[in-house]
C-alpha positions as CSV (number, residue, x, y, z in Angstrom):
1,M,-15.9,20.4,-29.6
2,V,-18.0,17.7,-29.1
3,K,-15.7,15.6,-26.8
4,D,-15.6,18.5,-24.9
5,I,-19.4,18.9,-24.3
6,I,-19.2,15.1,-23.6
7,F,-16.7,15.4,-20.9
8,C,-18.5,18.7,-19.1
9,L,-21.9,16.5,-19.3
10,Q,-20.0,13.8,-17.5
11,E,-18.7,15.6,-15.1
12,A,-21.6,17.8,-14.2
13,A,-23.9,14.0,-13.8
14,L,-20.5,13.0,-11.4
15,N,-20.8,16.1,-9.2
16,L,-24.6,16.0,-8.9
17,I,-24.1,12.2,-7.7
18,L,-21.5,12.8,-5.5
19,K,-23.1,15.9,-4.1
20,K,-26.2,14.1,-3.0
21,Y,-24.2,11.3,-0.9
22,S,-22.1,14.4,0.6
23,T,-24.6,16.3,1.6
24,P,-25.5,16.0,5.7
25,R,-28.9,14.8,6.3
26,E,-28.9,15.6,9.9
27,P,-28.1,18.8,11.5
28,A,-25.4,17.2,13.7
29,E,-23.5,16.1,11.0
30,C,-22.4,19.5,10.1
31,F,-20.4,19.4,13.6
32,I,-18.5,16.4,12.2
33,N,-15.0,17.8,11.4
34,P,-15.8,21.1,10.0
35,P,-13.1,22.2,7.4
36,C,-12.7,25.4,9.4
37,G,-11.0,23.4,11.9
38,C,-13.3,23.7,15.2
39,A,-12.7,20.9,17.4
40,N,-16.0,22.1,19.6
41,P,-18.6,24.1,17.7
42,G,-20.6,25.8,19.9
43,K,-17.9,25.9,22.4
44,E,-15.1,28.0,21.0
45,M,-15.7,31.7,20.0
46,K,-13.5,30.9,16.9
47,C,-16.2,28.6,15.5
48,E,-19.0,31.6,15.3
49,D,-17.4,32.8,12.2
50,C,-17.2,29.3,10.2
51,P,-18.7,30.0,7.0
52,Y,-19.1,26.2,6.3
53,L,-21.1,25.4,9.8
54,E,-23.3,28.7,8.9
55,G,-24.4,27.4,5.4
56,C,-24.5,24.0,6.5
57,L,-26.9,24.8,9.3
58,S,-29.0,26.8,7.4
59,N,-30.0,23.9,5.0
60,F,-32.3,22.7,7.7
61,K,-35.7,24.0,8.6
62,V,-36.2,25.0,12.2
63,S,-39.2,23.4,13.6
64,Q,-41.5,25.0,16.4
65,P,-41.3,23.4,19.7
66,R,-44.3,20.8,20.2
67,H,-45.8,23.3,23.1
68,L,-45.9,26.1,20.3
69,K,-47.4,24.1,17.1
70,N,-51.1,24.7,18.0
71,C,-50.8,28.2,19.1
72,R,-51.5,31.1,16.4
């Protein structure tokens, strides 16, 4: 029982460590070798239904253009 708990904690720690390095830091990194097989994301219609791209890009905040930042 204790060995199982230790094993689960080790696996959770390993997943957490690996996740930090595998998460894209820039939106452009989402387009590099997506698992859905899109060769040209943004140019092919089949890429529109790729859940990986949608999920990856939704992790980034959309910033306002500079000319609209001071408008309220």
